[in-house]
ZADO-1210 file (C-alpha; in nm, 4 decimals, padded with zeros to 6 digits):
<atoms>
<atom x="09.2551" y="-01.9998" z="05.7449" code="MET" pos="1"/>
<atom x="08.9474" y="-02.0075" z="05.4924" code="PHE" pos="2"/>
<atom x="08.8953" y="-02.3140" z="05.3076" code="SER" pos="3"/>
<atom x="08.6883" y="-02.3955" z="05.0352" code="GLY" pos="4"/>
<atom x="08.4679" y="-02.6815" z="04.9594" code="ARG" pos="5"/>
<atom x="08.5390" y="-03.0745" z="04.9863" code="ARG" pos="6"/>
<atom x="08.7368" y="-03.1022" z="04.6127" code="GLY" pos="7"/>
<atom x="08.7721" y="-02.7190" z="04.5685" code="SER" pos="8"/>
<atom x="09.0690" y="-02.4933" z="04.6504" code="THR" pos="9"/>
<atom x="09.0160" y="-02.1676" z="04.8929" code="ALA" pos="10"/>
<atom x="08.8441" y="-01.8913" z="04.7050" code="SER" pos="11"/>
<atom x="09.0602" y="-01.5640" z="04.7327" code="PRO" pos="12"/>
<atom x="08.9977" y="-01.3117" z="05.0327" code="VAL" pos="13"/>
<atom x="08.7571" y="-01.0635" z="04.8704" code="ASP" pos="14"/>
<atom x="08.8535" y="-00.7322" z="05.0929" code="PRO" pos="15"/>
<atom x="08.5126" y="-00.5821" z="04.9803" code="GLN" pos="16"/>
<atom x="08.2866" y="-00.8883" z="05.1287" code="ASP" pos="17"/>
<atom x="08.0200" y="-00.7218" z="05.3575" code="LEU" pos="18"/>
<atom x="08.2315" y="-00.9502" z="05.6197" code="ALA" pos="19"/>
<atom x="08.5328" y="-00.6975" z="05.6525" code="PHE" pos="20"/>
<atom x="08.3006" y="-00.3580" z="05.6446" code="ASP" pos="21"/>
<atom x="08.3991" y="-00.2311" z="05.9700" code="LYS" pos="22"/>
<atom x="08.7894" y="-00.3852" z="05.9240" code="LEU" pos="23"/>
<atom x="08.7888" y="-00.1677" z="05.5812" code="ARG" pos="24"/>
<atom x="08.6425" y="00.1474" z="05.7471" code="LYS" pos="25"/>
<atom x="08.8463" y="00.1433" z="06.0599" code="GLU" pos="26"/>
<atom x="09.1684" y="-00.0076" z="06.0212" code="GLN" pos="27"/>
<atom x="09.1964" y="-00.1145" z="05.6108" code="PRO" pos="28"/>
<atom x="09.5594" y="-00.1513" z="05.6618" code="HIS" pos="29"/>
<atom x="09.4820" y="-00.4897" z="05.8278" code="LEU" pos="30"/>
<atom x="09.3037" y="-00.6440" z="05.5316" code="LEU" pos="31"/>
<atom x="09.6363" y="-00.7110" z="05.3830" code="LYS" pos="32"/>
<atom x="09.6741" y="-00.9849" z="05.6752" code="LYS" pos="33"/>
<atom x="09.4045" y="-01.1589" z="05.5347" code="LEU" pos="34"/>
<atom x="09.5211" y="-01.4671" z="05.3279" code="VAL" pos="35"/>
<atom x="09.3378" y="-01.7544" z="05.1832" code="ALA" pos="36"/>
<atom x="09.4856" y="-02.1549" z="05.2819" code="VAL" pos="37"/>
<atom x="09.3561" y="-02.4549" z="05.1597" code="ASP" pos="38"/>
<atom x="09.2553" y="-02.6735" z="05.4855" code="GLY" pos="39"/>
<atom x="08.9962" y="-02.9540" z="05.5914" code="ASP" pos="40"/>
<atom x="08.8671" y="-02.9700" z="05.9159" code="VAL" pos="41"/>
<atom x="08.8247" y="-03.3632" z="05.8620" code="THR" pos="42"/>
<atom x="09.2026" y="-03.4671" z="05.7819" code="LEU" pos="43"/>
<atom x="09.4806" y="-03.4585" z="05.9958" code="ASP" pos="44"/>
<atom x="09.7033" y="-03.1367" z="06.0706" code="ASN" pos="45"/>
<atom x="09.3579" y="-02.9721" z="05.9202" code="LEU" pos="46"/>
<atom x="09.5093" y="-03.1351" z="05.5807" code="GLY" pos="47"/>
<atom x="09.7627" y="-02.7811" z="05.5666" code="LEU" pos="48"/>
<atom x="10.0576" y="-02.7901" z="05.3762" code="ARG" pos="49"/>
<atom x="10.3519" y="-02.7639" z="05.5742" code="ALA" pos="50"/>
<atom x="10.4575" y="-02.3797" z="05.5202" code="GLU" pos="51"/>
<atom x="10.1223" y="-02.2818" z="05.5621" code="HIS" pos="52"/>
<atom x="10.0994" y="-02.4813" z="05.9417" code="ARG" pos="53"/>
<atom x="10.4261" y="-02.2921" z="06.0186" code="ASN" pos="54"/>
<atom x="10.2881" y="-01.9463" z="05.9279" code="GLN" pos="55"/>
<atom x="09.9839" y="-01.9983" z="06.1124" code="LEU" pos="56"/>
<atom x="10.1911" y="-02.1380" z="06.3881" code="ILE" pos="57"/>
<atom x="10.4206" y="-01.8324" z="06.4264" code="GLU" pos="58"/>
<atom x="10.2221" y="-01.5405" z="06.2905" code="GLU" pos="59"/>
<atom x="09.8417" y="-01.5966" z="06.3619" code="VAL" pos="60"/>
<atom x="09.6918" y="-01.4081" z="06.6872" code="SER" pos="61"/>
<atom x="09.2952" y="-01.4919" z="06.6609" code="VAL" pos="62"/>
<atom x="09.1368" y="-01.7496" z="06.5219" code="VAL" pos="63"/>
<atom x="08.7498" y="-01.7185" z="06.4000" code="PHE" pos="64"/>
<atom x="08.6515" y="-02.1223" z="06.3415" code="ASN" pos="65"/>
<atom x="08.2994" y="-02.1592" z="06.1610" code="GLY" pos="66"/>
<atom x="08.3632" y="-02.4901" z="06.0008" code="ALA" pos="67"/>
<atom x="08.0925" y="-02.7108" z="06.0198" code="ALA" pos="68"/>
<atom x="07.8910" y="-02.9313" z="05.8056" code="SER" pos="69"/>
<atom x="07.4886" y="-02.8685" z="05.8296" code="LEU" pos="70"/>
<atom x="07.4034" y="-03.1137" z="05.6130" code="ARG" pos="71"/>
<atom x="07.1374" y="-03.3642" z="05.8350" code="LEU" pos="72"/>
<atom x="07.1252" y="-03.6318" z="05.6141" code="GLU" pos="73"/>
<atom x="07.4836" y="-03.7049" z="05.6105" code="ALA" pos="74"/>
<atom x="07.4442" y="-03.8960" z="05.9307" code="GLY" pos="75"/>
<atom x="07.6523" y="-03.8939" z="06.2651" code="LEU" pos="76"/>
<atom x="07.9935" y="-03.9923" z="06.2022" code="LYS" pos="77"/>
<atom x="08.0209" y="-03.7661" z="05.9284" code="ALA" pos="78"/>
<atom x="07.8499" y="-03.5001" z="06.1576" code="ALA" pos="79"/>
<atom x="08.1134" y="-03.5699" z="06.4445" code="VAL" pos="80"/>
<atom x="08.4065" y="-03.5940" z="06.2299" code="GLU" pos="81"/>
<atom x="08.3281" y="-03.2457" z="06.0709" code="SER" pos="82"/>
<atom x="08.2191" y="-03.0879" z="06.3488" code="ASN" pos="83"/>
<atom x="08.3364" y="-03.2340" z="06.6322" code="THR" pos="84"/>
<atom x="08.6596" y="-03.3440" z="06.5822" code="MET" pos="85"/>
<atom x="08.7163" y="-03.0535" z="06.3218" code="GLY" pos="86"/>
<atom x="08.6845" y="-02.8379" z="06.6122" code="THR" pos="87"/>
<atom x="08.9120" y="-03.0287" z="06.8373" code="LYS" pos="88"/>
<atom x="09.1970" y="-03.0200" z="06.5415" code="ARG" pos="89"/>
<atom x="09.1303" y="-02.6283" z="06.5358" code="VAL" pos="90"/>
<atom x="09.2415" y="-02.6139" z="06.8965" code="LEU" pos="91"/>
<atom x="09.5338" y="-02.8505" z="06.8513" code="GLU" pos="92"/>
<atom x="09.6761" y="-02.6424" z="06.6095" code="LEU" pos="93"/>
<atom x="09.5531" y="-02.3154" z="06.8071" code="CYS" pos="94"/>
<atom x="09.7903" y="-02.4894" z="07.1179" code="LYS" pos="95"/>
<atom x="10.0922" y="-02.4346" z="06.9025" code="ASP" pos="96"/>
<atom x="10.0372" y="-02.0854" z="06.7881" code="MET" pos="97"/>
<atom x="10.3048" y="-01.8746" z="06.9594" code="LYS" pos="98"/>
<atom x="10.0813" y="-01.5279" z="06.9014" code="GLN" pos="99"/>
<atom x="09.7337" y="-01.6778" z="07.0164" code="ILE" pos="100"/>
<atom x="09.5023" y="-01.4137" z="07.2120" code="LYS" pos="101"/>
<atom x="09.1400" y="-01.5644" z="07.1142" code="ALA" pos="102"/>
<atom x="08.9618" y="-01.8607" z="06.9832" code="PHE" pos="103"/>
<atom x="08.6201" y="-01.7651" z="06.8441" code="ILE" pos="104"/>
<atom x="08.4137" y="-02.1058" z="06.7871" code="HIS" pos="105"/>
<atom x="08.0611" y="-02.0216" z="06.5750" code="LEU" pos="106"/>
<atom x="07.8572" y="-02.3381" z="06.6427" code="SER" pos="107"/>
<atom x="07.6096" y="-02.4880" z="06.4126" code="THR" pos="108"/>
<atom x="07.2583" y="-02.3542" z="06.3848" code="ALA" pos="109"/>
<atom x="07.1456" y="-02.6847" z="06.5106" code="PHE" pos="110"/>
<atom x="07.2652" y="-02.7156" z="06.8550" code="CYS" pos="111"/>
<atom x="07.0616" y="-02.7005" z="07.1718" code="HIS" pos="112"/>
<atom x="06.7668" y="-02.6722" z="06.9095" code="CYS" pos="113"/>
<atom x="06.5223" y="-02.7380" z="07.2351" code="GLU" pos="114"/>
<atom x="06.6397" y="-02.4219" z="07.3792" code="VAL" pos="115"/>
<atom x="06.4169" y="-02.1256" z="07.2763" code="ASP" pos="116"/>
<atom x="06.6964" y="-01.8296" z="07.2865" code="VAL" pos="117"/>
<atom x="07.0370" y="-01.9023" z="07.3105" code="LEU" pos="118"/>
<atom x="07.3173" y="-01.6940" z="07.5411" code="GLU" pos="119"/>
<atom x="07.6569" y="-01.6486" z="07.4249" code="GLU" pos="120"/>
<atom x="07.7732" y="-01.8525" z="07.6741" code="ARG" pos="121"/>
<atom x="07.9382" y="-02.2347" z="07.6966" code="VAL" pos="122"/>
<atom x="07.6863" y="-02.4944" z="07.7444" code="TYR" pos="123"/>
<atom x="07.7160" y="-02.8218" z="07.9008" code="ALA" pos="124"/>
<atom x="07.7158" y="-03.0910" z="07.7019" code="SER" pos="125"/>
<atom x="07.4863" y="-03.4000" z="07.7906" code="PRO" pos="126"/>
<atom x="07.7781" y="-03.6030" z="07.7434" code="VAL" pos="127"/>
<atom x="08.1387" y="-03.6554" z="07.7220" code="ASP" pos="128"/>
<atom x="08.2380" y="-03.5163" z="07.3640" code="PRO" pos="129"/>
<atom x="08.5224" y="-03.7430" z="07.3923" code="GLN" pos="130"/>
<atom x="08.3229" y="-04.0140" z="07.4382" code="ASP" pos="131"/>
<atom x="08.1350" y="-03.9267" z="07.1448" code="VAL" pos="132"/>
<atom x="08.4467" y="-03.8926" z="06.9334" code="MET" pos="133"/>
<atom x="08.5796" y="-04.2270" z="07.0167" code="ARG" pos="134"/>
<atom x="08.2351" y="-04.3753" z="06.9614" code="ALA" pos="135"/>
<atom x="08.2249" y="-04.2678" z="06.6477" code="VAL" pos="136"/>
<atom x="08.5678" y="-04.3912" z="06.5346" code="GLN" pos="137"/>
<atom x="08.5081" y="-04.7528" z="06.6027" code="TRP" pos="138"/>
<atom x="08.1232" y="-04.8033" z="06.5278" code="MET" pos="139"/>
<atom x="08.0339" y="-04.8976" z="06.1988" code="ASP" pos="140"/>
<atom x="07.7516" y="-04.7014" z="06.0101" code="SER" pos="141"/>
<atom x="07.4876" y="-04.9089" z="06.0416" code="ALA" pos="142"/>
<atom x="07.5164" y="-04.9490" z="06.4729" code="THR" pos="143"/>
<atom x="07.5325" y="-04.5597" z="06.5030" code="LEU" pos="144"/>
<atom x="07.2492" y="-04.4932" z="06.2696" code="GLU" pos="145"/>
<atom x="07.0430" y="-04.7450" z="06.4982" code="MET" pos="146"/>
<atom x="07.1323" y="-04.5560" z="06.8189" code="ILE" pos="147"/>
<atom x="07.1117" y="-04.1910" z="06.6649" code="THR" pos="148"/>
<atom x="06.7878" y="-04.0450" z="06.8214" code="PRO" pos="149"/>
<atom x="06.5459" y="-03.9166" z="06.6248" code="ARG" pos="150"/>
</atoms>
């Protein structure tokens, strides 16, 4: 799934994009499998139309998740909704995928900013992500603003 920015539609996949360089050189016939699908990680069912969701469930074997918001001024609620809950929604879809072989998550640039060199590994969370997601669901914006570290 490739999604456009909120309020826009997905851009067509450009097989000449640098991101597909290796694929274009080594297995160009696979480029025809890339299809743009409108979606939004902040919506239930990723905002997918039923036919697109079914196609993903039936046909996709590898998922790259890089959907995230880097807007620091947006606040904790928006960041958790997009980055944490959005990732959870993608994982929920992956659980239904019949061909799934791999899920690759690309995190935001601001995770573990206290670490000088980030390794390719899973880092422990200082708090339970489920607790954070529950908290932003019931706390109002003012309360969240007050408890957000600076």
